[in-house]
Residue frames as a rotation matrix with the C-alpha (Angstrom) as fourth column:
UNK 1
0.656 0.495 0.570 0.11
-0.127 -0.673 0.729 28.03
0.744 -0.550 -0.378 -12.58
UNK 2
-0.517 -0.856 0.022 2.52
-0.050 0.004 -0.999 28.85
0.855 -0.517 -0.045 -9.85
UNK 3
0.358 0.663 -0.658 1.45
0.607 0.369 0.703 27.68
0.709 -0.651 -0.270 -6.39
UNK 4
0.159 -0.277 0.948 1.55
-0.592 -0.795 -0.133 29.97
0.790 -0.540 -0.290 -3.42
UNK 5
-0.272 -0.339 -0.901 3.20
0.547 0.715 -0.434 28.57
0.791 -0.611 -0.009 -0.29
UNK 6
0.572 0.441 0.692 1.76
-0.392 -0.594 0.702 29.38
0.721 -0.673 -0.167 3.12
UNK 7
-0.006 -0.717 -0.697 4.92
0.434 0.626 -0.648 28.43
0.901 -0.307 0.308 5.03
UNK 8
0.810 0.187 0.556 4.94
-0.434 -0.448 0.782 28.78
0.395 -0.874 -0.281 8.82
UNK 9
-0.159 -0.914 -0.372 8.54
-0.116 0.392 -0.913 28.25
0.980 -0.102 -0.169 10.05
UNK 10
0.921 0.389 -0.021 8.79
-0.086 0.255 0.963 26.63
0.380 -0.885 0.268 13.60
UNK 11
-0.061 -0.906 0.418 11.61
-0.916 -0.116 -0.384 26.65
0.397 -0.406 -0.823 16.13
UNK 12
0.039 0.049 -0.998 12.60
-0.051 0.998 0.046 23.12
0.998 0.049 0.042 17.28
UNK 13
-0.857 -0.417 0.302 12.84
-0.302 -0.066 -0.951 24.03
0.417 -0.906 -0.069 20.96
UNK 14
-0.580 0.623 0.525 10.56
-0.654 0.027 -0.756 22.12
-0.485 -0.782 0.392 23.20
UNK 15
0.378 0.702 -0.604 9.35
-0.922 0.343 -0.179 19.71
0.081 0.624 0.777 20.48
UNK 16
-0.026 -0.355 0.935 9.52
-0.327 0.887 0.327 15.97
-0.945 -0.297 -0.139 20.76
UNK 17
0.297 0.028 -0.954 10.79
-0.944 -0.144 -0.298 15.14
-0.146 0.989 -0.016 17.19
UNK 18
0.392 -0.151 0.908 10.94
0.032 0.988 0.151 11.71
-0.920 -0.030 0.392 15.67
UNK 19
-0.141 -0.518 -0.844 13.35
-0.854 -0.367 0.368 11.18
-0.500 0.773 -0.391 12.76
UNK 20
0.703 0.303 0.643 12.85
0.119 0.841 -0.528 8.89
-0.701 0.448 0.555 9.73
UNK 21
-0.480 -0.867 -0.135 15.56
-0.211 -0.035 0.977 7.92
-0.852 0.497 -0.166 7.37
UNK 22
0.608 0.695 -0.384 14.26
-0.504 -0.036 -0.863 8.25
-0.614 0.718 0.328 3.83
UNK 23
0.951 -0.310 0.010 17.37
0.200 0.585 -0.786 7.16
0.238 0.749 0.618 1.78
UNK 24
0.399 -0.914 -0.075 21.10
-0.180 -0.158 0.971 6.63
-0.899 -0.374 -0.228 2.05
UNK 25
0.986 -0.139 -0.089 23.29
-0.072 0.118 -0.990 7.01
0.148 0.983 0.106 -1.05
UNK 26
0.452 -0.891 0.052 26.76
0.314 0.213 0.925 5.66
-0.835 -0.402 0.376 -1.33
UNK 27
0.951 -0.212 -0.225 29.24
-0.304 -0.509 -0.806 7.49
0.056 0.835 -0.548 -3.58
UNK 28
0.590 -0.775 0.225 32.53
0.610 0.611 0.505 5.98
-0.529 -0.161 0.833 -4.67
UNK 29
0.791 -0.494 -0.360 35.57
-0.609 -0.690 -0.391 7.96
-0.056 0.528 -0.847 -5.70
UNK 30
0.802 -0.576 0.158 38.26
0.591 0.802 -0.080 5.82
-0.081 0.158 0.984 -7.31
UNK 31
0.744 -0.657 -0.121 41.76
-0.650 -0.754 0.096 7.15
-0.154 0.007 -0.988 -6.72
UNK 32
0.119 -0.820 -0.560 45.28
-0.634 0.372 -0.679 5.78
0.765 0.435 -0.475 -7.21
UNK 33
-0.766 -0.419 0.488 45.18
-0.627 0.316 -0.712 4.45
0.144 -0.851 -0.505 -3.62
UNK 34
-0.878 0.473 -0.074 41.88
0.478 0.873 -0.093 2.65
0.021 -0.117 -0.993 -4.08
UNK 35
-0.142 0.918 0.371 38.16
0.485 -0.262 0.834 3.29
0.863 0.298 -0.408 -3.62
UNK 36
-0.994 -0.065 -0.088 37.02
0.109 -0.552 -0.827 6.02
0.005 -0.831 0.556 -1.28
UNK 37
-0.323 0.946 -0.014 33.42
0.758 0.268 0.595 5.77
0.567 0.182 -0.803 -0.12
UNK 38
-0.980 0.175 0.095 31.19
-0.198 -0.812 -0.549 8.68
-0.019 -0.557 0.830 1.05
UNK 39
-0.504 0.860 -0.079 27.57
0.857 0.509 0.077 8.66
0.107 -0.029 -0.994 2.13
UNK 40
-0.879 0.391 0.273 24.68
-0.395 -0.918 0.044 11.05
0.267 -0.069 0.961 1.86
UNK 41
-0.671 0.668 -0.322 21.45
0.742 0.613 -0.273 10.61
0.015 -0.422 -0.906 3.80
UNK 42
-0.586 0.603 0.541 18.01
-0.323 -0.786 0.527 12.40
0.743 0.134 0.656 3.49
UNK 43
-0.775 0.275 -0.569 16.16
0.624 0.476 -0.619 12.50
0.101 -0.835 -0.541 6.69
UNK 44
-0.192 0.791 0.581 12.72
-0.066 -0.601 0.797 13.70
0.979 0.115 0.167 7.72
UNK 45
-0.873 -0.004 -0.487 11.98
0.482 0.134 -0.866 14.75
0.068 -0.991 -0.115 11.37
UNK 46
-0.362 0.798 0.482 8.54
-0.256 -0.582 0.771 15.64
0.896 0.156 0.415 12.75
UNK 47
-0.847 0.087 0.524 6.45
-0.527 -0.020 -0.849 15.78
-0.063 -0.996 0.063 15.86
UNK 48
-0.822 0.567 -0.059 3.57
0.496 0.762 0.418 13.82
0.282 0.314 -0.907 14.23
UNK 49
-0.016 0.831 -0.556 1.26
0.832 -0.297 -0.469 16.80
-0.555 -0.470 -0.686 14.97
UNK 50
0.842 0.480 0.247 1.58
0.523 -0.615 -0.590 19.01
-0.131 0.626 -0.769 11.93
UNK 51
0.686 -0.697 -0.208 5.29
-0.662 -0.717 0.219 20.00
-0.302 -0.013 -0.953 12.21
UNK 52
0.656 -0.522 0.545 8.08
0.496 0.843 0.210 18.51
-0.569 0.132 0.812 10.20
UNK 53
0.575 -0.581 -0.576 11.24
-0.716 -0.698 -0.011 19.27
-0.396 0.419 -0.817 8.23
UNK 54
0.926 -0.313 0.211 13.74
0.374 0.836 -0.402 17.55
-0.051 0.451 0.891 5.94
UNK 55
0.605 -0.771 -0.202 17.48
-0.673 -0.630 0.388 17.64
-0.426 -0.098 -0.899 5.72
UNK 56
0.867 -0.410 -0.282 20.44
0.031 0.611 -0.791 16.27
0.497 0.677 0.542 3.85
UNK 57
0.647 -0.716 0.264 23.68
-0.569 -0.222 0.792 15.14
-0.508 -0.662 -0.551 5.51
UNK 58
0.801 -0.454 -0.391 26.95
-0.161 0.465 -0.870 14.00
0.577 0.760 0.299 3.91
UNK 59
0.466 -0.652 0.598 29.86
-0.810 -0.043 0.584 12.23
-0.355 -0.757 -0.548 5.52
UNK 60
-0.439 -0.666 -0.603 32.45
-0.777 0.618 -0.117 9.47
0.451 0.417 -0.789 5.26
UNK 61
-0.997 0.048 -0.054 30.34
0.070 0.842 -0.536 7.48
0.020 -0.538 -0.843 7.72
UNK 62
-0.461 0.887 0.043 26.69
0.426 0.178 0.887 6.47
0.779 0.427 -0.459 7.45
UNK 63
0.172 0.517 -0.839 25.74
0.982 -0.027 0.185 7.29
0.073 -0.856 -0.512 11.11
UNK 64
-0.519 -0.374 -0.769 27.43
0.497 -0.864 0.084 10.66
-0.696 -0.338 0.634 10.93
UNK 65
-0.939 0.278 0.201 25.64
0.078 -0.398 0.914 11.49
0.334 0.875 0.352 7.59
UNK 66
-0.058 0.953 -0.298 22.29
0.730 0.244 0.638 10.63
0.680 -0.181 -0.710 9.30
UNK 67
0.030 0.046 -0.998 23.14
0.922 -0.388 0.010 12.83
-0.387 -0.920 -0.054 12.30
UNK 68
-0.894 -0.341 -0.290 24.04
0.205 -0.888 0.411 15.73
-0.398 0.308 0.864 9.99
UNK 69
-0.729 0.661 0.179 20.78
0.278 0.047 0.959 15.15
0.625 0.749 -0.218 8.15
UNK 70
0.179 0.729 -0.661 18.74
0.943 0.065 0.327 15.32
0.281 -0.681 -0.676 11.39
UNK 71
-0.274 -0.274 -0.922 20.44
0.613 -0.788 0.052 18.59
-0.741 -0.551 0.384 12.42
UNK 72
-0.999 -0.039 -0.028 19.69
0.004 -0.648 0.761 20.11
-0.048 0.760 0.648 9.01
UNK 73
-0.386 0.922 -0.027 16.07
0.571 0.261 0.778 18.91
0.725 0.285 -0.627 9.20
UNK 74
0.012 0.375 -0.927 15.63
0.978 -0.197 -0.067 20.58
-0.208 -0.906 -0.370 12.61
UNK 75
-0.703 -0.386 -0.598 16.63
0.274 -0.922 0.273 23.91
-0.657 0.028 0.754 10.98
UNK 76
-0.925 0.328 -0.191 13.89
-0.308 -0.356 0.882 23.63
0.221 0.875 0.431 8.34
UNK 77
-0.710 0.699 -0.085 10.76
0.627 0.572 -0.529 22.78
-0.321 -0.429 -0.844 10.38
UNK 78
-0.817 0.568 0.100 7.41
-0.416 -0.700 0.580 24.00
0.399 0.433 0.808 8.90
UNK 79
-0.659 0.709 0.251 3.84
0.035 0.362 -0.932 23.73
-0.751 -0.605 -0.264 10.20
UNK 80
-0.887 0.441 -0.139 0.89
-0.179 -0.050 0.983 22.62
0.426 0.896 0.123 8.05
UNK 81
-0.286 0.824 0.489 -2.87
-0.941 -0.145 -0.305 22.47
-0.180 -0.548 0.817 8.67
UNK 82
-0.924 0.059 -0.378 -4.30
-0.001 0.988 0.157 19.00
0.383 0.145 -0.912 9.42
UNK 83
-0.295 0.918 0.264 -8.06
-0.947 -0.317 0.044 18.41
0.124 -0.237 0.963 9.54
UNK 84
0.668 0.608 0.429 -9.22
-0.695 0.716 0.066 15.18
-0.267 -0.342 0.901 11.14
UNK 85
0.135 -0.771 0.623 -5.91
-0.155 0.604 0.782 13.51
-0.979 -0.202 -0.038 10.59
UNK 86
0.210 -0.088 0.974 -5.95
0.925 0.339 -0.169 14.17
-0.315 0.937 0.153 6.85
UNK 87
-0.846 -0.526 0.083 -5.13
0.503 -0.739 0.448 16.91
-0.175 0.421 0.890 4.47
UNK 88
-0.438 0.733 -0.521 -7.64
-0.084 -0.610 -0.788 19.78
-0.895 -0.302 0.328 4.12
UNK 89
0.634 0.652 -0.415 -8.05
-0.441 -0.136 -0.887 19.46
-0.635 0.746 0.202 0.29
UNK 90
0.735 -0.353 0.579 -6.65
0.627 0.678 -0.383 17.91
-0.257 0.645 0.720 -2.85
UNK 91
0.612 -0.601 -0.514 -3.22
-0.483 -0.799 0.358 19.23
-0.626 0.029 -0.779 -3.94
UNK 92
0.816 -0.460 0.351 -0.73
0.576 0.586 -0.571 18.69
0.057 0.667 0.743 -6.65
UNK 93
0.677 -0.655 -0.335 2.89
-0.509 -0.746 0.430 19.82
-0.532 -0.120 -0.838 -6.70
UNK 94
0.886 -0.459 0.064 6.06
0.330 0.528 -0.783 19.31
0.325 0.715 0.619 -8.71
UNK 95
0.662 -0.745 -0.082 9.71
-0.485 -0.510 0.710 19.46
-0.571 -0.431 -0.699 -7.95
UNK 96
-0.558 -0.825 -0.091 12.31
-0.567 0.299 0.768 18.65
-0.606 0.480 -0.634 -10.59
UNK 97
-0.745 0.217 -0.631 11.05
-0.459 0.519 0.720 15.54
0.484 0.827 -0.287 -12.37
UNK 98
-0.844 0.424 -0.330 8.80
0.536 0.694 -0.480 14.40
0.026 -0.581 -0.813 -9.49
UNK 99
-0.499 0.774 0.390 5.08
-0.506 -0.626 0.594 15.06
0.704 0.100 0.704 -9.31
UNK 100
-0.939 0.211 -0.270 2.94
0.342 0.635 -0.693 14.28
0.025 -0.743 -0.669 -6.34
UNK 101
-0.316 0.922 0.224 -0.86
-0.398 -0.344 0.851 14.28
0.861 0.180 0.475 -5.82
UNK 102
-0.988 0.043 -0.146 -2.49
0.152 0.281 -0.947 14.24
0.000 -0.959 -0.285 -2.38
UNK 103
-0.306 0.947 0.099 -6.20
-0.249 -0.180 0.952 13.67
0.919 0.266 0.291 -1.68
UNK 104
-0.494 0.139 0.858 -8.02
-0.869 -0.069 -0.489 13.65
-0.008 -0.988 0.155 1.67
UNK 105
-0.538 0.263 -0.801 -9.38
-0.103 0.923 0.372 10.31
0.837 0.282 -0.469 2.81
UNK 106
0.506 0.790 0.347 -12.01
-0.492 -0.066 0.868 9.18
0.708 -0.610 0.355 5.34
UNK 107
0.082 -0.486 0.870 -11.11
-0.990 0.059 0.126 7.95
-0.113 -0.872 -0.476 8.76
UNK 108
0.438 0.034 0.899 -9.60
-0.306 0.945 0.113 4.47
-0.846 -0.324 0.424 8.79
UNK 109
0.979 -0.002 -0.206 -8.23
-0.201 0.214 -0.956 4.55
0.046 0.977 0.209 5.32
UNK 110
0.532 -0.846 0.027 -4.61
0.550 0.370 0.748 4.85
-0.643 -0.384 0.663 6.38
UNK 111
0.179 -0.546 -0.818 -1.65
-0.569 -0.736 0.366 6.34
-0.802 0.400 -0.443 4.47
UNK 112
0.692 0.081 0.717 -1.88
0.510 0.648 -0.566 5.10
-0.510 0.758 0.407 0.93
UNK 113
0.805 -0.539 -0.248 1.55
-0.584 -0.643 -0.496 6.27
0.108 0.544 -0.832 -0.30
UNK 114
0.849 -0.515 -0.120 4.88
0.498 0.855 -0.146 4.77
0.178 0.064 0.982 -1.01
UNK 115
0.120 -0.976 0.183 8.49
0.845 0.004 -0.535 5.32
0.521 0.219 0.825 -0.17
UNK 116
-0.800 -0.596 0.070 9.61
0.523 -0.750 -0.405 8.81
0.294 -0.287 0.912 0.47
UNK 117
-0.355 0.739 0.573 6.08
-0.348 -0.673 0.652 10.29
0.868 0.032 0.496 0.58
UNK 118
0.504 0.539 -0.675 5.03
0.385 0.560 0.734 7.86
0.773 -0.630 0.074 3.36
UNK 119
-0.215 -0.696 -0.685 7.86
0.951 0.012 -0.310 9.04
0.224 -0.717 0.660 5.57
UNK 120
-0.900 -0.069 0.430 6.98
0.070 -0.997 -0.015 12.69
0.429 0.017 0.903 5.06
UNK 121
-0.090 0.986 0.143 3.25
-0.314 -0.164 0.935 12.17
0.945 0.040 0.324 5.64
UNK 122
0.469 0.189 -0.863 3.81
0.640 0.600 0.479 10.06
0.609 -0.777 0.161 8.80
UNK 123
-0.589 -0.747 -0.308 6.25
0.760 -0.383 -0.526 12.67
0.275 -0.544 0.793 10.13
UNK 124
-0.793 0.377 0.479 3.56
-0.299 -0.925 0.233 15.30
0.531 0.042 0.846 9.87
UNK 125
-0.841 0.487 0.237 1.12
-0.052 0.363 -0.930 13.03
-0.539 -0.794 -0.280 11.67
UNK 126
-0.155 0.802 -0.577 -1.29
-0.988 -0.113 0.109 12.50
0.022 0.586 0.810 8.66
UNK 127
-0.565 -0.007 0.825 -3.03
-0.347 0.909 -0.231 9.21
-0.748 -0.417 -0.516 9.28
UNK 128
0.157 0.689 0.707 -5.54
0.570 0.522 -0.635 9.07
-0.806 0.503 -0.311 6.36
UNK 129
0.153 -0.108 -0.982 -4.60
-0.613 -0.790 -0.009 10.20
-0.775 0.604 -0.188 2.89
UNK 130
0.707 0.055 0.705 -4.57
0.516 0.641 -0.568 8.99
-0.484 0.765 0.425 -0.70
UNK 131
0.408 -0.670 -0.621 -1.29
-0.535 -0.726 0.432 9.95
-0.740 0.156 -0.654 -2.34
UNK 132
0.784 -0.224 0.580 0.37
0.564 0.648 -0.512 9.16
-0.261 0.728 0.634 -5.70
UNK 133
0.087 -0.850 -0.519 3.91
-0.262 -0.523 0.811 9.98
-0.961 0.066 -0.268 -6.86
UNK 134
0.894 0.161 0.419 4.35
0.363 0.290 -0.885 10.29
-0.264 0.943 0.201 -10.68
UNK 135
0.792 -0.610 0.036 7.37
-0.400 -0.562 -0.724 10.93
0.462 0.558 -0.689 -12.78
UNK 136
-0.164 -0.960 -0.228 10.80
-0.322 0.271 -0.907 10.58
0.932 -0.075 -0.354 -11.18
UNK 137
0.801 0.404 -0.442 11.03
0.221 0.487 0.845 8.43
0.557 -0.774 0.300 -8.06
UNK 138
-0.284 -0.947 0.149 14.26
0.296 -0.235 -0.926 10.16
0.912 -0.219 0.347 -6.88
UNK 139
0.103 0.456 -0.884 13.71
0.969 0.155 0.193 10.36
0.225 -0.876 -0.426 -3.05
UNK 140
-0.752 -0.426 -0.503 15.25
0.544 -0.832 -0.109 13.91
-0.372 -0.355 0.857 -2.86
UNK 141
-0.929 0.366 0.062 12.78
-0.227 -0.692 0.686 15.28
0.294 0.623 0.725 -5.37
UNK 142
-0.167 0.890 -0.424 9.79
0.439 0.453 0.776 13.33
0.883 -0.057 -0.467 -4.04
UNK 143
-0.149 0.071 -0.986 10.39
0.981 -0.115 -0.157 14.67
-0.125 -0.991 -0.053 -0.53
UNK 144
-0.888 -0.231 -0.397 10.71
0.214 -0.973 0.088 18.21
-0.407 -0.007 0.913 -1.79
UNK 145
-0.726 0.687 0.039 7.59
-0.139 -0.203 0.969 17.90
0.674 0.698 0.243 -3.97
UNK 146
-0.050 0.734 -0.678 5.62
0.743 0.480 0.465 16.52
0.667 -0.481 -0.569 -1.12
UNK 147
-0.429 -0.163 -0.888 6.71
0.781 -0.561 -0.275 19.41
-0.454 -0.812 0.368 1.18
UNK 148
-0.997 0.052 -0.051 5.78
-0.071 -0.848 0.525 21.81
-0.016 0.527 0.849 -1.53
UNK 149
-0.399 0.908 -0.128 2.26
0.208 0.226 0.952 20.30
0.893 0.353 -0.279 -1.78
UNK 150
0.042 0.429 -0.902 1.76
0.944 0.278 0.176 20.24
0.326 -0.859 -0.394 1.96
UNK 151
-0.594 -0.321 -0.737 3.05
0.630 -0.756 -0.178 23.79
-0.500 -0.570 0.651 2.62
UNK 152
-0.944 0.327 0.051 0.69
-0.215 -0.723 0.656 25.26
0.252 0.608 0.753 -0.09
UNK 153
-0.337 0.875 -0.348 -2.39
0.690 0.481 0.540 23.80
0.640 -0.058 -0.766 1.67
UNK 154
-0.837 0.135 0.530 -4.81
-0.400 -0.813 -0.424 26.03
0.374 -0.567 0.734 3.57
UNK 155
-0.633 0.700 -0.331 -7.57
0.773 0.547 -0.321 25.19
-0.043 -0.459 -0.887 6.04
UNK 156
0.239 0.873 0.426 -10.92
0.824 -0.414 0.386 27.05
0.513 0.258 -0.818 6.32
UNK 157
0.564 -0.052 -0.824 -9.42
0.631 -0.617 0.471 29.37
-0.533 -0.785 -0.315 9.07
UNK 158
-0.418 -0.900 -0.123 -6.61
0.487 -0.337 0.806 30.48
-0.767 0.277 0.579 6.74
UNK 159
-0.599 0.285 0.749 -8.97
0.749 -0.133 0.649 31.08
0.285 0.949 -0.133 3.84
UNK 160
0.604 0.781 -0.155 -11.38
0.768 -0.519 0.376 33.14
0.213 -0.347 -0.913 5.99
UNK 161
0.310 -0.544 -0.780 -8.39
0.508 -0.599 0.619 35.19
-0.804 -0.588 0.091 7.30
UNK 162
-0.691 -0.649 0.318 -7.05
0.568 -0.217 0.794 35.83
-0.446 0.729 0.519 3.77
UNK 163
-0.368 0.680 0.634 -10.49
0.723 -0.220 0.655 37.03
0.585 0.700 -0.411 2.66
UNK 164
-0.953 -0.090 0.289 -11.00
-0.114 -0.779 -0.616 39.15
0.280 -0.620 0.733 5.76
UNK 165
0.025 0.997 0.067 -14.31
-0.672 -0.033 0.740 37.39
0.741 -0.063 0.669 6.75
UNK 166
-0.192 -0.023 0.981 -15.45
-0.892 0.420 -0.165 35.07
-0.409 -0.907 -0.101 9.49
UNK 167
-0.980 -0.144 0.139 -15.93
-0.092 0.942 0.323 31.35
-0.177 0.304 -0.936 9.13
UNK 168
-0.177 0.975 0.137 -19.69
0.381 0.196 -0.904 31.76
-0.908 -0.108 -0.406 9.25
UNK 169
0.379 0.330 -0.865 -19.57
-0.530 -0.689 -0.495 34.13
-0.759 0.646 -0.086 6.31
UNK 170
-0.580 -0.721 -0.379 -17.23
-0.760 0.312 0.571 31.69
-0.293 0.619 -0.729 4.49
UNK 171
-0.960 0.181 0.216 -19.66
0.208 0.972 0.109 28.74
-0.190 0.150 -0.970 4.71
UNK 172
-0.095 0.992 -0.087 -22.96
0.629 -0.008 -0.777 30.62
-0.771 -0.129 -0.623 4.50
UNK 173
-0.654 -0.161 -0.739 -22.48
-0.357 -0.795 0.489 32.24
-0.667 0.584 0.463 1.12
């Protein structure tokens, strides 16, 4: 079953964005003159209030690769619904060989997630969630699968709007 994404793009102007480095990869090219190193960095930026984005930067220098990743992430900001500092409902998503599963958690649980998923969830400002990453642990695919899961979530307001009814009608059926 194909999941529908409810993506709301956001402009970065006026937002206080915090960047988190997810992974840095060093690539070596061996030539007649010796080894030539290049770096790629995947970065997640967010305002910790429902808006975040990810980006990839490549350069001959680590700091320059991170800076390029931050600039790319600012171009791809999206907004997701957050209910009581957690996700609105359970959600699964897949990207490449990575599968992720997100479940809402009660207040005080914390972010139960590892590695790349934790950086994405914290950038969005989700404080309580149970998450599991299955399949490939490649940070690029895990970040993209997590974004796919989060952007396909809907809160009660969005469901009522899609159905053309009020919130009272939604909950009193």
